[in-house]
C-alpha positions in Angstrom: -21.5 17.2 18.6 -18.8 15.0 17.0 -19.8 12.2 14.7 -19.1 8.6 15.7 -19.5 5.3 13.8 -22.6 3.3 14.2 -22.4 0.5 16.7 -23.1 -2.1 14.0 -19.6 -1.4 12.5 -17.7 -1.7 15.8 -16.5 -5.3 14.9 -14.9 -4.1 11.7 -11.1 -3.9 11.8 -8.9 -1.6 9.9 -8.1 -2.7 6.3 -4.7 -4.0 5.3 -4.6 -1.3 2.7 -4.8 1.4 5.3 -2.1 -0.3 7.4 0.2 -0.6 4.4 -0.4 3.1 3.5 0.5 4.1 7.1 3.7 2.0 7.0 4.7 3.3 3.6 4.3 6.9 4.8 6.3 6.1 8.0 9.2 4.6 6.0 9.0 6.9 3.0 8.3 3.9 0.8 6.5 3.5 -2.4 3.0 2.2 -1.6 1.9 -0.4 -4.1 -1.1 -1.5 -1.9 -3.4 0.8 -3.8 -2.3 0.4 -7.4 0.7 1.3 -9.5 3.0 4.3 -9.2 2.6 7.1 -11.7 6.3 7.2 -12.4 8.8 4.8 -14.0 10.8 2.4 -11.9 14.5 3.3 -11.5 16.6 1.4 -14.0 18.6 -0.7 -11.4 15.4 -2.2 -10.1 14.2 -3.7 -13.4 16.6 -6.5 -14.3 16.1 -8.7 -11.2 12.3 -9.0 -11.3 12.2 -9.2 -15.1 14.7 -12.1 -15.0 12.8 -13.9 -12.3 9.5 -13.6 -14.3 11.1 -15.0 -17.5 12.9 -17.9 -15.7 
């Protein structure tokens, strides 16, 4: 017999984190919704955000 969620949790909707994870996988993107990547950012992506933060 397959398991199903209890009726009391039926009103709960899917979390934004799950949706962002699914979208990231679909578009082969880096998913920052669940934390930080475990690899360094490519060099060309660093100057613009760093400049914006120090402005």
